[in-house]
N, C-alpha and C positions, 0 to 999 in steps of 0.2 A: 198695792194700793187698795184694791177692793177688799182683800182679806183684813187689812188693818181697819178699814171702815166697819166691817162686821164686828171685829173685836171691840172697837170703841163706840159701838152704836149707843149703848146706854149713856155713856158720858156725853155724847153729842146731843141726845134728846134732853139730858139734864141742862146742858148749856143753853139750849133753845128756850128753856122756861125762865131764864133770867129776865128780870123786869126790863132792863135796858135794851135787851135784844128784842123783846116782844113789842117794843115801841115801833120797830121797823118790820113788823110781821108781814107787811104787804110785799116787801122785797125779798123775803126769805124763800128759798127753794129747797124743799126736802123731798126725800124719797118716800114713795108710797109702799104699802106692804107688798104689792106686786113687784115693784122695783127691787125691794130687798130680796125677794125670792129669786129674781133674775140674777142679782149679784151673787147670791149663794151658789146658784147653778154655774155661773161663769167661773167662780173660784174653784169649784170641784173639777171643772173641765181643764182649767189652766194649771192646776197643781202639779201634774206630771211634768209639764214643760218647765215649771219653776225648779222642780227637783233636779231635772236633767241639766238645766243651766247652771245650777249650783255645783253639780258634780264636775262639769267641765271647767268651771272657773276655779274651783278649789283643788282639783286634781293636780298633784305634783308632776305627774307624767301623763298629760293628756295626749296620748298617741293617736295617730290617725285610725288605728284599728278599732276605736270606740264608735266611729261614726255610723257604720251600718247597723250594729246591734242597737244603738240608741234610736236610730230611725225606725227600725222594725218595732221597737218597743212603743214608740209614740203612735205608730199606725195601729198597733194593737189596742192601745188605750182609747184611741179616737174612733173605734168602731161604733156605729150608731146602733142603739137598742130601742126597743119599743117603748120603754118607760121614759125615754128622754123627752124633754119639753121641746117646743119649737125653737126656742133660742139655743138650747144645747145642740140640737141637730144642725142648726145653721153654723154654729161655731166649729163643731167637729168636721163638718163637710168642708168648710173653708180651710181648715188646717190640713186635712188630708189632701185636698186638691193642690195646695201649695207645696206640700212636702213630697208628694209622689213624683213630681217632675225633677226633683233634685238628685244629683249623683247618678243620673241615668245614662250619661254618655258611656259608650262601650269601654274606652280606655280607662276612664276614671273609675267606673264600676268594677272593672277587672282588677285594677290596682287596689281598691278598697277591699274587695273580696279576699285577695291574697294576703293583704296586711292583717285582716281579721283572722285568717287561718294561722298566721305566724304568732299571734298573741296567745300565750298559753292559757289565758282566761277564757277565750272564746274559740279555741281550736276545734271544738265539736261542731261549730256552725249550726246551732239549734234551729235557726229559722230557715234552713235549707233541707231539701230532701236528699236522699242518698246519691242520686244521679248528679245533682249540682255539686255536692261535696266532692265527688270523684273528679269532676271537671276542675274544680278549684285546686285540688292537690296535684292533679296532673299538670296544670299550668305551673305550679310551684316547682315541680320536679324538672320540667323543661328549663325554667329559668335558672335553677340551681346547676343543671348540667352545662348550660351555656356559660355561666360564670366560672365554673370549675375548668372548663376547656380553655377559657381565656387566660386562666391563671395556672394552667398545668405546667408551663415551663418553669415556674418558680418552685414547683414541688419536686423533691428528690425521688428517684425511682425506688420502688419498694423491693427489697431483696430479702428473702426469708431463708434462714438456714434450716434445713430439714435433716433430722437425724435418720440414719439408715434403719430400715424396718427389720433387717435380719441381723443377728448377733455377729459381731466381728471376732477375729481370732483373739484379740486382746481381751474381749469380754469372756470368751470361753476359757482362756488360760488364766483363770483366777488363782492366786496363791492359796495353798491349803490352809486350813485353820491351824493355829499354833497348838502344840501339844502341851497340856498342863504339866508342870513339873511335879515330880513325886516328893512328898514330904517325909520327914523323919519319924512321923508318928507311927504307932503300932498298927499293924494291919488289922482289919476288922475280924471279929470272932465269928465263927460259924457254929451253929447249933449241931450237936451230935445227938440225934434222937435215940441211937442204939445204946450208947454208953452212958448217956446222961451228963456227960462232961462237955467240954468245949475243945475245939481244935482250931488251930490257926489256918486261915485261908491264905493260900499262896497266890502269887501272881499268875499261876497257870490257870486259875479259875476264870480269868477274863477271856471272853470269847474272841476268836480271831476277827470277828466283824467289828469289834470296838477299837481295834488297833488302827492307828492312822496309816493310810496308804502312802506310797512314795510321792513326794512333792514334784509337781511338774515345773520345768524351768520357765521363768518369767520372760516374756518376750520383751526385748529391749527396743526402745524407740531410736530412730535415726535422728541425726541432728536437725534435719529439715522438719521432721515431725514434731520435735520438741519446740521449734520456733513457731510453726504455723498450725499446730494441732488444734488450738482453740478457735482460731478465726477462719480456718479453711471451710469454705462453703461447699458441701458435697452436692447440693442441688438447689437451684434457684426456682422457687415456686412463683409462677406468674400471678400478679395481683389481679383482683376482680376487675372487669371492665368498669369504666367510670360511671356509665349510666346505671349499671346494675348496683353498684355500691351506693349511689345517691338514692335510687328507688328503695333500697333496703333501709336507708336512713330515714326517708320520708314515712315509710310504713311503721318504723319504730317510733317516730315522733307522733303519729296518729294514735298509737296505743297508749301514750302517756295520759295520766289523769290531769284534768284541768285544775289549775291552781285556784285558790280563793280569789274573789273579786277585789279584796282589799290588798293583795300582794302586788308588788312591782314587777311587771313583765320584763323590763330591761334587766333588773337584778337577777331574775330567773335565767335569762339567756346568758348573763355573765357567768353564772355558775355552771351552766350546762352547754356552753359553747364547744367544749372538747368532745362531748358526746354527739353533737350534731354540727360538725364543722361546715358542711355545705350550706345548711339552712341558716347558720349563724351569719354567714356572709350576706344573705338576703335580708336578714333582720336589720342590719345597719342601713340598708337602703329604704326599707319600708317603715319600720317603727321609729325611725329618726324624724319623721314628719309629724308636726304638731297638728292636733285636730282643730284648734282654735288659735286666734291671734292674741289671746289673753297673755301668754308668757312674754311675747315680744313687747306688748304694750306696757307690761309691768317693768320691763327693762328701761323704757323711756321715762317712766315715773321715777324709777330709782336714779336715773341720770339727773332728773330735775331736783331730786333731794340732795345730790352730791354737788352739783355745780350750782352754787347760789351766788348771791351778790357779794358775799364775804369770801367766796372761793372762786372767783371768776378768772383767776390767773392760772388755773390748773391746765397742764398740757393735755393733749388728747391721749397720749400714752398713759399718763397717770389716771385719767378718768377711766380708761378701759380696765386698768388693773384694779381700781377701787370697785367698779361695778362687778368685775369677776369675783373678787373676794366677797362681796356682799351676797351674791347669788349662790356661792358655793360654800359658804361657811356652815359648819355643823352646829346646829342649835343644841 
């Protein structure tokens, strides 16, 4: 509202100069130059809040992981400086006082910290120091271990086939290379340096080292080796402990690069859930929470557009289907 007044200030002053309006000049209340400067200062202070509100309202996936980063961003913008006027200092102080008390409950704050860490856009936790980052990811690791232990009965045991490190008798007893057949072509000619002519080279000129040796007999497999040879497990390698495997997964996730702010974090997890299976289970619990009530309120608005006076006889099941189709159709 204040921003629109500043934009239309010239039109407002022009309207006030109209003859019919000037007749009631005693009842007109206008802003002074000092008031206009105060409005401009207020607009500059409130602009970040308007931008953040627009982001949350227009975001297709306003996940709960955006709350703490946006809160820290607002507190950064509301830092009081020496050049601020008295009104600006008062507005900033009021906003900071109200915002600092929000999301401070231990359980809620812990949930929001872990949700932010699971968002690939904010996984670096830039507003934290290294010690706090370590605490957040340690808590994530413990939650992932608890979830994996609760679901470990559904997982099949891991059995790894290990090939023997020493060569077997079958590998040693390889069949010899086949001997190339002799052709009917003339044998090569050898140069005779003494007579100046040529003489034919006989097969005796081939050295004994080039003649193939006697072939070794191939080891035959028994019937049971023929049947179970490919599936027989020579050694079962024990899988890594569950906690060690999840800790390694968390460390690998921390080394990933942050995705751009414009990308969808849920789509990123859909594509990388196979790489981080333990953390993907936590993502369904954390990032499934909306940061605002705007999406649910839009559902009520859509229901009002569907159930009208001309369509008041729709059953509840059909209304649910129509709302689902409207919210999930691809534009």
